[in-house]
N, C-alpha and C positions, 0 to 999 in steps of 0.2 A: 504494499499500500504504500510506505513511502518512496519505494523510487518510483511508481505512480505519481505521487504528487511534486516529488523533483522533478519528473520529465515535464507537468506539466507546466512547472513554473518556469523551468528553463525556454519550453515554449512561447510561453507568455511574453519572458522579457527579449526571444530573441522576434517574436511577430511585432511585439512594439516597437524596438529597437528600428525599424526596416517602416513601421507609418510614422513613427515620429517624425518632425521637419526639423531637416541639416541645416538649414540657413535660410533666412528670412532676407530680401531685397524691398524695402519700404512695407508696404500690407501685402505683398506678396512672398509664398513661401515654398519653397522645394523641399519633397520628403525626402530621404535614405535613399528609399526603393527608387525613387525616378532616378537620382544620380545614380546609382548603382549601375543601374539598367544601359543610361547612355554611357559609363565608365566604360564595361562591358563590350559594347558593342563599337565603339571607337576610339579605346585608346591597346596601344600594343605597347607591352612591357620591353624597356632597356636591357639588353643581357646582364645581370648582376645588379639590378635593381632590383628591390621590393615593390611588394603590392601594395603595400599604405605607402612608400615614397610616391610612387606613380599614381596613387588615387590624392596625395597632397600636391602634385603640381597638376594635375587635372582640375583638381576643385577648382581652380585661379583661372582656368581657360571657360571652365563649365559657366562659373559666374558672371563671368564676361559676356558670353553669347546670350547669357539670360537677362541681361541688363540692354544691351542692346535691342534684341527683340524686344522685351518691354516695352523701350523707346517706341520703335516701330509700331507696334499695338495705338501708344499714346498719341501717335501722328496722323493716327487711323490709314497706316500705307495696306492695313489689309482687305482697304475698301479701292483699294487703287485697280482698276482696269484688267490691267497686265497680270495682278497676283490673282483678282478673282477667276479671271481666264483658264490660267493654269489649273488654280485648284479644282476649276467643275471639270476640265480634262481627265485629271488625275481619277478624280471621283469617278467619272463615268466608266475609266478605263479598269478599276479593281472593284465595285461595288458589286458586280457578280460574285465574284470571288467569296463574299463575305454573308451572301442572302441565304444561310443556313446556320443552322441552330449549333455551336461547337460542341454545345454536351451534349444536346440528340444525337451529333456524329459521335462522338466518345461512345456512348451509351451502345448505337447500334454495332460500332467497331467491336466492344466486346463482348458483345453479345454473337456476334457474327465467328469470333475468337473460341466463345466457349462451344458454339455449334458444331466448329468446324472440329472439334476432337472427339466425337461419332458418327457413323453413319447409321440411319435406322431402316432396315427394311419394309416397305412400304405396300399397301394396297389400298385401291380408291374405288370406289362407286362414284359416277357421275350421273346426273339425272337433270338431261335439256329442258330447260323450258320450253324450248319450240315458239309454237302462238300458243301454247293450251295452257296457262298454269293452272288451272284444275286438277289438270292429267298429271302435271310435274308434282302438284301438293300431294296425290293420291297415291301417286309410285314412290313419292319418299318417305311419305307415312308407312306403305308399304314393307319399305326396306328396312325402317330403323324398327319396327313391328319385329320382325323376321330376326335380326338380331340380338333383338333384346330378350328372344325368346332361346338365345344359344344358339340359333341356325349357325352356317358356319359362313364366313366371311366370304371367302371366293364362290363359294355357291351362290349366295343371294347377288355378289358382283357379278356372274355369268350370266344369271336371269334377267337381272333388273340394269345394268348399269348401259346408259348411250355411248359409253364409249366403244366405239367398233373394235378396238383391241381386244375388248372383255371378255370376246364368246372365245379368245383363245387363250388369251394369258388370264383369266380369272378375275382381274383389276391387280395384277401384279406388278408394281412399278420397278421391280427390286431395290435395291439401296438408295437411297438420297444421301446428300450431305447439303450443309451450308452451299447457298448460292445455286440449287440444283432447279428451283421450282420457283415460280414466284411469291414473293414472300408471304403473301398473305394463307398461299399455300404450306408455305415453309413452316409459317407458323402453327398450324393447325397439327402438322405433323411432332413439332416439337415440341409441344407440350401435349402431346396425348400419351401416358404410359406404355409404357412395352406390353403386348399381347391383347391392349384394350384398342376400342372401337371411339371414335370422334362423334359427338352431335353433329347433324347437317348443317352445314354454313353454306350460306347463298353466297353467290355472285353474280355478274351481269348475267351468264349466261345458263347459270341452272344453282342445281345443290351437289356439296361436294361432301364425300363420307369418306374418311380414312381410318385404316388399323395401322397401329405399331405392333408388324410381327417379328421386331425383336430388334435387339443392338448391338452395337459392335464399333470397338477401337477404330476411327478413320485409319482407312491404311492410306491416304496420300494419294499423289498421280502416279502414274505411268508412262515411261518412255516404249514407244515401241515402233518397230517397221512394217509394216503390211503390202501382202498382194491382193487386191481385189480381182475375184472373178466374175462381172456382174451381169444378173440375169437380165436378157433382154427385155424390153417391154413387151406386155401381154404373151411372155412366154408361156408355155405347156412344161407338160413332164418331160417330154423327148427333150427338145431344148435345155431344159435345168439338167437331165442326167448328162449331156454334151458339156456344160458347163463342171459339173462335178467332172468329169474323166480329163478335162485340162486341167483342172486344179490338183488332181492327182497326180497327174504326169509333172506338172510344175515341183510338185511336194518334192518327189524322186528326186529330182534334177538337186535340189536344195538339202536333200538328206545325201548322197552324192559328194556334197563339198560345193557346188556354184554357188558365186557370191552372190548373197541374196537381196543385195543393194541394185547388181546386176539383172537380176528376174525380175525386179519391181520395174526396173526403168523398160525391162520389155514384155513382160505381159501385164501390168498390172491397168486396172478400168478405172482405179482412181488416179486422176491426171496429175492429180495436186502433188500427192504423197510422191507418186512415181518421179515427178522431176524431182527430187529429193530423195532419191534413191529409196524411197518407200518409209521413208521417215513421216511419222505422226505427231505433232505437235502434244506434249504432255497431257495427259486427261486425267481427271479425276471421275468417279462412279457419278451416274447419272445423264454423262453428255451422250453416252451409244445406246446403243438394243441392251437390254437385259442380257442377253444370250452371246452379245461379241462381249462385253465388261466379264460375264463370268470365265468364259476362257482365260481370257486376258489376264487378266486378276490371279487364274489359276497357274501361271508360270512361275515356277518356285525361284529363279535365277536368270541373271542377264543369260541373253544369247540361247533360254531356251524357247522352243517353235514349235508352234499349235502343228496337229495336224489338219489339213483342210475342215472348216464346218462352216453352216448356214446362216444366215439371217435372210430378213427378205430383201436384203438386197442384191445375195450372191452368196458364193461361197469366200470364205478367207482365209489364208496363211499369213501367221502374225508370229514378230519374233520379239521379245521382251529384249529392250538393251539400255534400260537403265531402271529408277526410279528418285520419286521427289517427294520425302516422307513428310508428314506434319510437324509444322511448327508447334512445339507443344510447351516455349517459352511466352509467355501471357507480358513478359518484357523485351520483347524482343521488338526494337523499335523497326525497322524495317519492314517485318511484317504485321503491323500494326498500321504504319503507314499504307502496303500495299491495300489490306481489310477498310482502311477508311475510303481508301481512292473506290475502289469497288463497290463500298455502301453508297459513297458519293455519285453513283452511276446508275446504280439500279434501281428496281421499284420502290426499293423499303425509303428512299429517299422522301416520297411524297408522304410517308408515316412522318418521316421527319418534321415534313414540310408544318402539318398539320398540328404536330405538338407546336411548332414555334408558332402558327396562329395562334393558338389558344394561348400562347405565353405572352404574347402581343397585344392579343385582348384584353387580359388582365393587366398587364406593366402600362397601356395607354386609356383604360377607364373604357372598354368597347361597354357599347350601351344599343340593345336592339327596341325597336318600337313597335307596338301591337298593332297588329292588321288582319283582316278577312283573309285566309287562305282563296275561297271561293271567289269573294270579288276581285282580287286581285288578279286570279286567275284569266276571272273572264274580261277585266280591263284589257289585261296585256293581250290575250288572243284578241282581241278585238283591235288592237291597237296595229299589230303586228302581219295580221290577216285579213286587216278590211273588214271585220266580221262584224253581226250587229252588237253592238253593250250589252244588252239582257242586264244581269245583276252589277255588270260593269259601271252601270252608271252612278253606282251608289262611291265609288272610289274616287276621293278626296285627288284630286292628280296631280297634287305639290306634297302630298304627306310624306314624313319625313321616315325611313324603314330602320335605320341606324346609323350611329354616333362613333366614330374612332377619333380622337383625339381634338383637334378643335375643327376637324369636316366632319359634316352630317349629307349624308345621303339618300336622295329622295328619288322620288316615282320616276321621273324625267330620268335620273342616271342609270334604275333599272330597265327602265323600256331601253335607252339607249344600247346597253348590255347585252338584251335579250336581241336585239334586233343582230347583232353582228355575231353570236356565241351559241342560238339555240339550237343548230344542229350539228351534230356530234361528226367524227370522222368517216362513221358508216351510213351518214346521209340521214339518218334518222334523228327524232325530234325530242330534245333532252326535256326530262317533266321540269315543273316548278321547283320542286326542292331539290334538285340537282342542279338547276340554273343559279338558286338563290344561292346555296353553299358555295359555288363557284364565284358568283357576284362577291356574298360575303370576303370569301378568301383572296380574291383577285383584289380588292381594296385596301384587305388588311395588310397585305404583303407589298404594297404601293406604300401605303403610308410608312412601313419598316424601313423599305428602301430609302424612301425621302428624308428619315430622322433616324438613320441608323447609327450615326453619332452616337444617342442617347442610350443605345441600346447594346452595341458591342466595342470592347473597350482597345480590343485591337482594330480595330475599322479607324475609331477614335484618336488611336494614338498614331497612327500611319499618317494619317490627313494631318493631323495637328504638327508633326515633327516634319514635312513637306513643306504645309504651310509655313511655319517658323523657318525653316531654310530658306523659302525665299524673299521670309522679310530680310533676316540677317542677312543676304546678298544683296536687297535692294539699300539698306539703309547703310551699310558698308560704302557699296555704288557710289552713293550721295555725300556723304560725310567724309572718306575716307580716299578712297582708290582714284576718285573721279578730279578733288582737288588735289591729292598727289600729280595727278598726270598731269593737267592742266597750270595748276599755279606757278608760273613758270618765274617769276620773279620770289614767292616764296621759297623755289627751290635752291634758286640763284643765291639767295641772302644763306641758308644753312648752309650752302656748300662754303660760302665765304667764311662762315662763322666756325664751322668744323674743319678747314683744307686740310688738318695733320691726320686728319684720320683717311683721308683717298690718297697716300701714295702706294705709288707701282712698286710691289716685291720684285725680288728677282723676278725677270720675265722675257716672253720670245713673244715675235712674231709669227704665228706659225697654222696651219690649216687641220682642225682635228676631226678625222674621219670615223663615223658611229655607223656600225654594221648590225644587220639583224642575226646575224649568227658567227659561229668562228670559220666556217667554212668560205661565206664571203670575204668575211675581213682577210684572211689568206691569200685569197685569190685578189683581191682589191693592193692587199697589202705588197705583193710581188712586183704588182703591174705601176703602183705609184714607187717602189723601190728604183724602177728601172727610167721612170720618166716623171719626177715629180713635179716637175712647171706644167705637165699637161694634167691636171688631177681635173680640171673642170669637165674635160672631155673625157675625163677616163671614168667618174662616176656615172655621166650619162650612161652607160653598160651595164649599169646595174639596177637601173629602174630605183624600185620604190626601196629597194635592199639595203640603200645606202644614204643619209646623208651627211653635210661637210659644213664644221662653222669656221673661217677664214677671221682671226683676231689676234689683239695682242691680248695675252692669256699667260697669267702668272704661272711660273714652274712649277710651283708644286699642283698645279689643277690640269697639268698636263699627263696622260697615260705615257708609263712610264714602266713596263713592265719587269727589266730590269736593274731599275735604279743605276744606271750607270749616268753619268757625266754627260749633259747635255751640249752638241755641237752643231754648228750652222749648218744647214744641208741633210742633217740628218733622221731616218726616219725609226720612230721608235716601235718596237714591237708590239702586238695586238694584245691589248689587256681582256680578259674574257670576264664577262661578269657571272659571277656564279648562281645568282639566282633566275637570273632570265637567259642564260646563253649568248648575250650580247656582246656585243667585243668592240674596242675604239684603239685606235693608233693616232700618231698626229706626224705631221711632217713640219721640221723646225727650220726656220728660213733668217729669222737674224735674231741674237740674244742680246736680251739688255740685263747685265748684269748688276747693276747696282740699283738701290730705290732712288725713285725721280716721283715728282707731284704726278698726281693725274690731272689732265684737263677738267674743266666742268664737263664735256661731252664725252668723254671717258670715261668718268666719275658717275656720269648722269645715272644711269641704273642701279647704283648703290645708293648715290642720295636720296632717289625717291623711294629706295626700301625704307633706309632711314627717318626719310621726311614722315612718312606714313606710319611709320612707327610713334612718332613724337606725337604725331596728330591725335594717335590712337590713345596714348598714355594723358595726353588732356582731356581728352573727350570722358575716358572711364573714368578720372576724376571727377568731373562732374556728373557723371551719370551716376555715382557711389554716394554723390552729395544727394541729387534728386531723389536715389533709390538706397537708403544706408542697408550695408549688406550685415548683418549678424549671425556670423555661423557658431552655429552648438557644437560644441569643440566633445562635450560627452556623450552626444552621438557621434558624433566623425570617429571616435575611441573606439565604441563597438561595431565598426563596419569592417568587413572580412572581404 
């Protein structure tokens, strides 16, 4: 008990430390969690430096950026058309990536992982609605009655199921696993105990009753090669017998040692796998006919080969080439990422979206208004089909139907939606209940899209980070960079006041060559060494693989791999960058071995940098007066 209490206290202080304010600037504050997130994303540890030392150095940089961004907001730069436009463009690019509920996605991925650990042998009775609901209900009730009385599921399936294959397979689906069937059917099977049958579930096409015939640990995926001898369309017994004889003769060739891939390319009627030497993409259970999977998964080891066997497609010979076992570690990030991707692509996302709709409705204060369904239906039908109003005349033509956030949706909104979406993909008219559910869901999701920053922290953070980055650039451009670039009088005055800073160290007039890779550098080096004065023509031979800079450069900045004394006319050996494998070398034209003053033009690049730094320091001092900074040292010391 004491250990539990101690752990709880530690957790409390750790959590509190990460949620406490690390520093304030004016009336604004930054938590340690916010700072650590920025530090971990943007800071690289210098070799030999401690994390704490790196944090201390980065803290000042971070504070300065916060001050400048806050000042940009104070000046309302966030309302500038360019900032607004760029922010809106990013939003349009990324918003669809966030139109799911992360918690629901995680839950579905964990559910998929759990289901992936076992296979279920399932049987199925399907009762189609066709055009006679009463007959379907009667047949469904008969099936449930017979099953409840203990009659064999397979016999009931053979007698009553409208699945055409049930007459031969008696409803036996073989083994299934996660993602084998549509999600709502998978849910029925995985929630039905072994040895039991489900209640009758209704879909758009009919009733479904399943039985869990048994379970086993998941067997994963199989890799095989196959040769298919397909039945000709409409073939009879004689033609199928001929197909079997051809399969038997090729099997004998394989047994005698003929290369399986060569046989597949020569004889297989599965032209896709034949082109790959008979190789079939790794598959799990529930993807092919039960008989095919039964034979395939019965092969005990790699290189085992089956005898010819038949399915509805023809005769097959298969050879096992490998397996992909099921991932059993729920902490395997790669597998969980794969499951999330599958969950996000398949039909179960509709379940996730329904959960999200309900979540948003609660958070946004969804309110529905009462209406008479029969009156609304009559009114709606009269508008969209130009029929008589009847009781639809009682409908208030501007009545509210529901409200979400500050938006109220009324009868005209409903009519507009129905006119566009009343026909489904099969060309049938949707029911009013179905249309109303879609209408509500569409508008709730549109509200969520338009107000995503309120509900999704990751999206909000990404948008804020982008906008703040643009604001930082904008205010730096206006207050520092443009001034330093264009204030010629200020630059010259700064140069004259600090002229001693701008002396040339020992230097040289040189051409420095930058190459994309070592091979290019070696080739160029040999050509330049042979005729250095023709360097401008020579580099054109290498197009975009080479660039060159001709200027006076201090000797310490010239590539000199062998550290030999510089001489006029020398070409230095290429120096390879170990990070990106690029290379550089130089042709030394004239040496300047003594220190000498740089002219203003020679020093201008350095002067601009120093002038920018001076302007920045003065500005930071002003900002710290406007937004006084107070660092909570106690909180800083707790950071790790």
